[in-house]
C-alpha positions, 0 to 999 in steps of 0.5 A: 483559477488555474493557468487551463482556466478551471476552477481548484475546488478549496482544501479540504477542512480538519473536520472533513479529514479527520471526522470519522465515518462513524459520526458520519454514518450517525447522522446520516440517520440510524435505524432498527433496519441498519442495526440489524443489518450491522448486528449481524454481519458482525456476527458473521465477521466474528465468527471468520475472525475467531479461529482466524485470531488464534491462528495467526497470534499462534503463527506469530510465535505468542499465545492465542489470547492475544490474537483475541484481545487485538480483534477486540481492542483494536477491532472495536478502535479501528471501526469507532474512529477509523475513515472506512465505513467497513473497515474491520480491524484486528490481527494479520496474516501478514504481519505473522513473519515480521512479529515473529522475528521482532518477538524472537530478537527483542521478546514480547516487551519489544514486540509492545514497544515497537507497536506503540511507537508504530501506533504514534508514527501512524498517527503523525503520518495521518496528522501531517495529512500524507496518507495518500502518499501510501498509494505511491508504492508500486503495485508489484512491491505489494505483490512481491513482498505479500507473496513472500509472506506467503511463502514464509507462512506456509513453511512456518505452519509445516511444523503444526500440519505435520507434528514434527518434534521442533524445541525451537523453530527458528523464524528465518526461512532457510534455518527453518527449512534445515530444522524441518527437514532434520525433524521429519522422521517424527511425523504423527500421522494422527496430526497429518489426519487431523490437517487434512480434515480442516482443509478438506471441510474449509475447501468443500464448505468454500465450495458447495456452501460459501456462505457457511462459517467454513474456517469455524466449522473445521477448527470445532469439528477437529477439536470435537473429535480430538476430545471425543477420541481423546486423541495424542495432538498438540493443542492449544491447551497442552502447549499454552494451557487454558484461554483467560476469559477476560481483559487484562489491565491496560499497561505499556514497557518503560520506554528506554531509550537505548530499547527504542533505538534497538527496535525503532527500524522494526517500528517502521517496518510495523507502521508501513506495513500497517498504513499499507494493509489498512489503506489497501483493504479501505480501497477494497471496501471503496471499490465493493460499495462505491463509498470513499474512504478517509485515508489520514483519519484511517491512519489515525484510527490504526495509530491509537489501536496499536497502541491500546492494543499492545496496552492491552497484551495483543499484538499489531492490528490493522485492517483486513482485507476478507475480513473487511470483504465479508463484512460488506457482502454480508450487509453491514451499513457501516461500521457499527458492524465493527463493533459489533463483531468485537463485542461477539468476540469479547462474548465468546472468550468470556463465556466460553475461552476454555472450549478452545483448549481442545482446538488442534494446532493442526486446524489452525495450521490448515487455517493459515495454510489457506490464509497464505496460498489465499494471500499470494495473489498468483495471478497477479504475480504471474501477470507482473511477470509476463508485464515487462522487464521493469516490474518483474525485476521489482517483483522478484527483488521484493519476494526474494528480499522479503523471504531471505532476508528482511520485509523492511530491506525488501519493501525498500529495495522495491520501491527504490528500484521502482522509482527508478524504473519510473524515472528511466520511463518517464526520461524516454518518453519525453519528445522533442519535435522540430519544424517552422510552424504549427498546423491545426489538427484538422489540418495536419492530421486526417483523424482530428488529433487533439493537438496541433502538430509541426510543420516538418516542410515548412522550414525557415533559416531564420527562425526555429520552433521546437517542442517539448513532450513529457515531464522535463525532470532531470532524468531527460535533461541529457537526452534534451540538451543533447538534441538542443545542443545539435543545433548548428548556426544560431537563427535569428529566432528560436521558439521553445513550446512548452505546451506539452509540458505538465512539469520541469524541475530545477535540473533541466530549467538550469541546463535550458539556461546555459542553452539560452545564455549561449543564443542570446549572446549569439543575437538569437531572439527567445521565446518560450511558448505555451508554459502552464503557471507551474512550468512558467514559474519554475523557468522564472525563478532559474532566472529565464525571463526578460530580456534573455526569454520572452514568453508567448501563450502558443508558438505561433504567437511567438513567430508572429511576435518575432516577424511583426518584430523584424518587419518594423526594422528599417532597411538598407 
């Protein structure tokens, strides 16, 4: 039982934390009706994921089959082992910038090594039960880096949308823009027409036939037009050759210590971005269905899926918000729909992989351009810009660093700045009230405020009562200490009310210790009232105990105790 008298639930067991949702769904009972619902939902998601997986791989500077391998292997394991009933895993647009940068610096082997290391990190975070800590990343940070990634993704597709002749396109934004400007005279009209055709098809179907697979129809339509009219445009076949029909045998690169040190920052970025993206996706699914995911189990599954994905020649895998939402809206019952989704993509690769050679890169560029537009979260961006100067500053710092510097630096800077702003706001919210005694809420406030108030008119030179309201931590120490230090002549009794203090840290407790010592040496009797169990423990650890300090349940009890003690003293 806590200090407030409420019951604290027992901590969850290992099985409750790490049992995959697949097991939970099968335990509930799984029949033909559920199987049919999952099979249809999985087919719907696979139709969406098929062109998207290839487009994301190409946008990341890799060959299209690596996106398919990731959707098959990573998607299967995320659904089979994950802690969300509806999560759909695979390659994600949020990784495009990061993967392209890693491949440019360290090659594909460097990406494989960094992704495997990130997988181990995510498994470790999950088993250490730190999955819930991801929710502490400020919202302006997630909006900022997502919008920044969207800008870079769109910029990376300009070459394909216009058919520009650029031998080696830089990954960084400013050099990329320079290369595009230098090659703008090589625009190909046929490529632009195909890109417009694909974009228009997707947007028109999304508006008039939202249940139709707009992405697949657009890609298939432009591929058919390219084949029918023998158009001279860049396709998957002309750039990458034929897409393989089978999965490669699993293998991992040699874990060279020097190479591991070189890709360690990238591995940390993959782990952080993968954890954020997957858990945000799981939260979205929870909001749509009323279910609750297991964050630590989800991270273990994500880590396992990333290791297996690159072992089979893929890339980074994570939970994907758009495909997960499609899965929910398609009537999925549980994780088996995600397993079906992976199976359908595998069947396509086994049967129809040669057809992918006719897909124009312009149509896949159109797919990614629309993905970037949807990723940008424009309403949230402008809403945060208008919300407060602090949120706007965190948002812009994260956004601009993502675009012009590095995603890892952007997230780190945004989280750090957001944390300092939060501490500043918490410190500003701490208040110190002063009075002689307490009044009940109904006597002091006719509106019936749910707390007692001080009576500022009932002052007594012999006793002072102060109340601190808010979290009393290092950020608020200077303000509170300044108020207390302005007390003039030492009173005979001093009561400090902690009933509105949810926490106190060691810095604040130490500052109180020096103040209380001064009062004690002046002959003042000091009372601490209303401290919760955790606050009282922090105060006692610092040394604030009898005979220097006495603890009471309320400030009124402290006043009554002091008056009773003084009344019992002999009078001259």
